[in-house]
Each structure stands twice: as C-alpha cells, then as structure tokens.
C-alpha positions in Angstrom: -29.0 1.7 -3.0 -28.6 -1.6 -1.7 -31.1 -4.2 -0.1 -29.9 -3.4 3.8 -29.7 0.4 3.1 -33.4 -0.1 1.8 -34.6 -2.4 4.1 -33.6 0.3 7.2 -34.9 2.9 5.5 -38.8 1.3 5.1 -38.6 0.0 8.6 -37.4 3.5 10.0 -40.2 5.5 8.0 -42.9 3.2 9.3 -41.7 3.0 12.9 -41.5 7.1 12.6 -45.2 7.2 11.5 -46.5 4.4 13.3 -44.7 5.4 16.8 -46.3 3.6 20.0 -49.7 2.9 18.1 -48.5 -0.7 17.4 -45.8 -2.7 18.4 -42.6 -1.5 17.2 -41.5 -4.9 15.8 -44.7 -5.1 13.8 -43.7 -1.5 12.5 -40.2 -2.7 11.5 -40.9 -5.8 10.1 -43.7 -4.5 8.0 -41.6 -1.6 6.9 -38.8 -3.2 6.1 -40.5 -5.9 4.0 -42.5 -2.9 2.0 -38.9 -1.0 1.4 -37.4 -4.1 -0.3 -40.6 -4.7 -2.7 -39.9 -2.2 -4.9 -36.0 -4.0 -5.8 -38.0 -7.5 -6.7 -38.1 -6.4 -10.2 -34.4 -8.1 -10.5 -35.7 -11.5 -10.5 -37.5 -10.1 -14.2 -35.4 -11.7 -17.0 -35.7 -9.2 -20.2 -33.9 -11.4 -22.6 -30.4 -9.9 -22.6 -28.0 -8.1 -20.6 -28.8 -4.4 -21.5 -32.7 -4.7 -21.4 -32.1 -6.1 -17.7 -30.2 -2.9 -17.2 -32.3 -0.6 -18.8 -35.3 -2.2 -17.5 -34.1 -2.4 -13.5 -35.6 0.5 -11.6 -38.7 1.1 -13.7 -42.4 0.6 -13.2 -41.8 -0.8 -10.0 -40.0 2.7 -8.9 -42.5 4.8 -10.8 -43.8 7.3 -8.0 -47.7 7.1 -9.2 -47.8 3.6 -8.9 -46.6 3.4 -5.7 -48.5 5.9 -4.4 -51.6 4.3 -6.1 -50.5 0.7 -4.4 -49.1 2.4 -0.9 -52.4 3.3 0.7 -54.3 0.3 -0.3 -51.7 -2.1 1.3 -51.3 -0.1 4.5 -55.4 -0.3 4.7 -54.6 -4.3 4.4 -51.6 -4.4 7.1 -54.8 -2.6 9.3 -57.4 -5.2 8.5 -55.1 -8.0 8.5 -53.4 -7.0 12.3 -56.1 -5.9 14.0 -55.7 -2.6 13.9 -58.5 -0.7 12.2 -58.4 2.2 13.6 -55.1 3.3 13.0 -55.8 2.0 9.1 -55.2 5.8 7.8 -51.7 5.6 9.6 -50.8 2.4 8.6 -52.1 3.5 4.8 -49.6 6.7 5.1 -46.7 4.4 6.5 -47.1 1.6 3.5 -47.2 4.5 1.1 -43.8 6.2 2.5 -41.6 2.9 2.9 -42.6 2.5 -0.6 -42.6 6.2 -1.5 -39.0 6.8 -0.4 -37.3 3.6 -1.5 -36.9 5.2 -5.1 -36.5 9.0 -3.9 -32.8 6.9 -2.3 -32.1 5.6 -5.3 -32.7 8.4 -7.0 -29.6 9.6 -5.2 -27.6 7.3 -6.9 -26.2 7.7 -10.5 -27.6 4.3 -12.1 -31.0 6.1 -13.1 -34.5 5.8 -11.5 -37.5 5.8 -13.9 -39.5 7.9 -11.3 -41.7 9.3 -13.8 -43.3 6.2 -15.7 -45.9 5.7 -16.7 -45.6 9.3 -18.1 -41.9 9.3 -19.0 -39.0 6.7 -19.2 -36.1 9.6 -18.2 -33.8 7.3 -15.8 -33.4 9.9 -12.8 -29.8 9.9 -11.2 -28.2 12.4 -9.1 -25.4 10.5 -8.3 -24.0 12.2 -5.2 -23.8 8.7 -3.3 -22.8 5.3 -3.8 -24.9 2.9 -3.8 -23.5 1.4 -0.5 -22.5 3.9 2.0 -22.1 2.7 5.6 -22.4 6.0 7.0 -25.8 6.4 5.6 -27.2 2.9 6.7 -25.6 2.6 10.3 -27.4 5.6 12.3 -30.6 3.9 10.6 -29.7 0.3 11.8 -28.7 2.1 15.3 -31.5 3.8 16.0 -33.8 0.8 15.0 -32.0 -1.6 16.9 -31.9 1.2 20.1 -35.8 1.5 19.6 -36.9 -1.8 19.4 -34.6 -2.7 22.4 -35.6 0.1 24.7 -39.4 0.8 23.4 -38.2 4.6 22.5 -39.3 5.3 18.9 -37.6 9.2 19.3 -34.2 7.1 18.7 -35.5 5.8 15.4 -36.5 9.5 14.4 -32.9 11.3 14.9 -31.4 8.8 13.5 -33.6 9.0 10.0 -32.9 12.5 10.7 -28.9 12.3 10.6 -29.3 9.8 7.2 -31.4 12.6 5.6 -29.1 15.2 6.7 -26.0 13.2 5.3 -28.2 12.9 2.1 -28.0 16.5 2.0 -24.7 16.6 2.7 -23.4 14.2 -0.1 -25.3 16.5 -2.4 -23.2 19.9 -1.4 -20.2 18.5 -1.2 -21.1 17.2 -5.0 -21.7 20.8 -6.3 -18.4 21.8 -4.2 -16.1 19.3 -6.6 -18.4 19.9 -9.6 -17.3 23.6 -9.6 -13.6 22.7 -8.9 -14.0 20.1 -11.8 -15.1 22.7 -14.3 -12.6 25.2 -13.5 -10.1 23.2 -14.0 -11.4 21.7 -17.2 -11.7 25.0 -18.2 -8.2 25.9 -17.1 -6.9 22.9 -19.1 -8.1 23.9 -22.5 -10.9 20.9 -22.4 -14.1 21.4 -24.0 -16.3 19.1 -22.6 -19.8 18.1 -23.7 -20.9 16.4 -20.5 -19.5 16.5 -16.8 -20.5 13.2 -14.5 -19.3 14.0 -10.5 -19.6 10.8 -8.2 -18.2 9.9 -5.0 -16.0 6.5 -4.9 -16.9 3.8 -3.0 -18.3 3.7 0.3 -17.5 7.7 0.8 -18.6 11.1 0.1 -15.0 12.2 0.7 -13.1 11.0 -2.4 -15.3 12.0 -5.8 -14.5 10.8 -9.2 -14.7 12.7 -12.2 -15.5 11.7 -15.9 -15.6 15.1 -18.7 -17.1 13.8 -22.1 -15.8 14.6 -25.6 -16.9 13.5 -29.2 -13.8 11.5 -29.1 -12.2 11.1 -25.5 -13.5 11.3 -21.8 -11.6 12.6 -19.0 -11.0 11.0 -15.7 -9.8 12.4 -12.4 -10.2 12.3 -8.5 -10.5 14.7 -5.9 -10.9 14.4 -2.2 -12.2 17.1 0.2 -8.9 16.3 1.8 -6.2 17.3 -1.1 -4.2 20.1 -0.9 -5.7 23.3 -3.1 -4.5 22.4 -6.7 -6.1 21.8 -10.1 -7.5 18.6 -10.9 -5.5 16.7 -13.0 -7.2 14.2 -15.6 -6.2 10.9 -17.5 -7.1 11.0 -21.0 -9.2 7.9 -22.5 -10.3 7.1 -26.2 -14.6 6.5 -26.7 -14.0 4.3 -29.7 -15.8 7.3 -31.8 -15.2 4.9 -35.1 -17.1 2.0 -33.2 -19.8 4.7 -32.0 -20.2 5.8 -35.6 -20.5 2.4 -37.1 -22.5 0.8 -34.2 -24.5 4.2 -33.3 -27.7 2.7 -35.0 -27.6 -0.6 -33.1 -30.5 -0.8 -30.6 -28.1 -1.7 -27.5 -25.9 1.0 -28.3 -28.9 3.6 -28.6 -30.1 2.3 -25.2 -27.0 2.9 -23.0 -26.4 5.8 -24.8 -29.8 7.3 -23.5 -29.5 5.9 -20.3 -26.3 6.6 -19.5 -26.7 9.9 -20.6 -24.2 10.0 -23.2 -21.4 8.8 -20.5 -20.4 5.6 -22.5 -17.2 4.3 -24.8 -16.8 1.7 -27.4 -14.0 -0.4 -27.8 -12.2 -3.9 -29.2 -11.4 -6.2 -26.5 -10.1 -9.9 -27.1 -11.6 -9.6 -30.8 -14.8 -8.7 -29.4 -16.8 -5.1 -29.4 -17.4 -4.2 -26.1 -20.2 -1.1 -25.4 -19.1 0.3 -21.8 -21.1 2.5 -18.9 -18.7 5.0 -17.8 -20.9 6.0 -14.9 -20.0 3.1 -12.5 -16.6 2.0 -11.5 -13.4 3.6 -12.8 -11.0 3.0 -15.8 -11.0 0.0 -17.1 -13.1 -1.9 -14.5 -16.6 -0.8 -14.8 -19.9 -2.9 -13.4 -21.7 -2.8 -17.2 -19.4 -3.6 -20.4 -21.4 -5.1 -22.9 -20.5 -7.5 -25.4 -22.1 -6.4 -28.4 -20.6 -9.0 -31.2 -17.2 -10.4 -32.9 -14.8 -8.0 -34.4 -16.3 -7.8 -38.4 -19.7 -9.1 -37.8 -22.6 -7.4 -39.3 -24.6 -5.7 -36.2 -27.5 -7.7 -35.4 -30.4 -5.5 -34.1 -32.0 -8.1 -31.8 -29.3 -10.7 -30.7 -29.0 -11.0 -27.3 -25.9 -9.0 -25.9 -23.9 -10.5 -22.8 -22.7 -8.7 -20.0 -18.8 -8.7 -18.4 -18.5 -6.8 -15.4 -15.1 -5.8 -14.5 -14.0 -4.9 -10.7 -10.5 -3.2 -9.3 -8.7 -6.2 -7.7 -9.6 -5.8 -3.9 -5.8 -6.0 -3.0 -5.2 -2.9 -5.0 -8.2 -0.8 -4.9 -8.9 -0.7 -1.1 -5.5 0.8 -0.2 -5.7 3.2 -2.9 -9.0 4.5 -2.0 -7.7 4.5 1.8 -5.0 6.9 1.1 -6.2 8.7 -1.8 -9.4 9.7 0.5 -6.8 10.7 2.9 -5.3 12.9 0.1 -2.1 11.1 -1.2 -1.6 12.0 -4.4 -1.5 8.9 -6.3 -2.4 7.2 -9.6 -5.5 5.0 -9.3 -4.7 0.9 -10.4 -4.7 0.2 -14.0 
C-alpha cells in the first residue's frame, strides 16, 4: 500500500495497543514511524530496474525478521521514553506496527516476500489497489478524533472499519472471479491463469486478465453492471519473443515474479518486457527495455524501466463512468 496508508495503520495499531498507558501523540508518532520502516528498502539500488522491482518487499517485509525485530525495538522505546513498566505493551505494539505492514501489502497485487528467508515466493492477493481512500480515510479520521478528544475508542472503531473493508475487497474479488471464469468458459477461452484486480482507488470496478500461451484477454466488470457475460479484448503476448528470450535472466525473473502475467513486444525498435498485473493495455507501470531488436541477449546487461500511465484527462472520466456501470471501452 501507499506510505500514507502504512503510516496510518502503524499509528492506529500502536494506539490501540497502548491505549491510555502513554500519551496518544507518542503512540501515533512512534507507530507511524515503525509502520513506514519496511518500505525504506526503496532507497537500495540493486543495479537495474528489474532487480529493483523484484527485491522490493523482500527481507524488509519478511514476517520472520520483523517478528525478531519488533519486541527489542518496543523494549528500547519503553526504555528511552521512561516507560519501563510498559515494556511488554511497547514490545507488542512495535511488533504489530511492523508485522501488519507486509500483511497489508499482501492484499495488493505487487508481490510481497512474506516467507523470507525460507522462501522468496512473492505473495499477492490483489484484492485492493495500492491507493484506496476507503481504506485509509477511516484510519486517519479515527486517529484525528482520538487525538483531539483523548478517547482512543474512536481509533479502535476506525481500525475495525478498515479491516472489514479489506475483508469486503476479498469477497468482491471472489464474486468477480467466479463471473470471469464463467464468461471465459462460455466463450471457449482456455486460460492458463486468471487475474482479478480492482482498478484505481476503488473495489467496485475490476480488471480481469486471462493468459494463454500466445495471447492475453482483458476485460472489465463493475459490481454495478447489468447482468451479462463479461466481454474481453484479446491481445498478443509475443510468444516468439518469449521463446527467443526465455533464457534471459530478466525475463525469467519477471515471469516468476508476475506468476506468468507478462508479455513481450517490440516497440520503437526495442524489445520490451511488460508486467501485465499493474496497469491496463497498453499502459503499464512496469515496462522494461531489454535490448535492441537483433541484439544478442546479454545475460547481465542492465535493464531500464519506462512506466506508462493512462492520461488523466482520459482515464479518470472513463473510470468513473465505467464504475457506475456504463459500458464504455477503456482508453487505448
């Protein structure tokens, strides 16, 4: 999730644990800081764009390491703040502020390596967009009211509301997934894998991507749509390029990290490697420049990234109208 959401979650769980045992501002400031600590790995440069992507949300998001780090950090906070009698509470609060960060990230589609150092598998449920005001605003409101009134109960209620929203996002995702699989079957599309993720800032309009060895199918469904089969647009995955470049380290890393949701294409004389999970055709956040057409694959050559976004003047009006159930094609 975005930094504001993680800060708010860290502050909220810390305030909920500490209650009136310490000054609310102390709980909020320390919890907010701890809630953002795991994302400090973004300052590390691993040498190229692909490694920077797949190494983000790695060791700093591992539940094992955060469990080891949380209690000592909490005990240190208790010592430095002169609250030694509450060191157990601070240990629990610090652990929760750190531990809930990767758990929240797990609900996004990016890929969080929760099981390190035992496994580098990127877990990603993909039921919530990286920025969702309906998750974050209740937390901020609860924190603000609790700080202003001195009553931590409002914070606990807000935390419960945001957590319930996460559960709702999963339930909505399962509903759309069932519809998507029915529609694919009815249209004779045999997909190797199916991805269902929300579009920006909401859990009402969902994007569906179904991948075959040679193509991928993209469709959109709003929970406010009239009952009808899901329509898909079909695009080439670049199978010949995937076959030719399949042994390249960058292609292998993105293929594994994206769980197979990727394509390759030639654009402007360059071979491109694209993660299909984040964005929409033809605009993707992770679009990598591998090499020039005709170049011999260089196994260790740095790979550059060129993220492409939907123009706001086209994307936002379409998003709002499509969310409300208007059957409009997406911007291309």
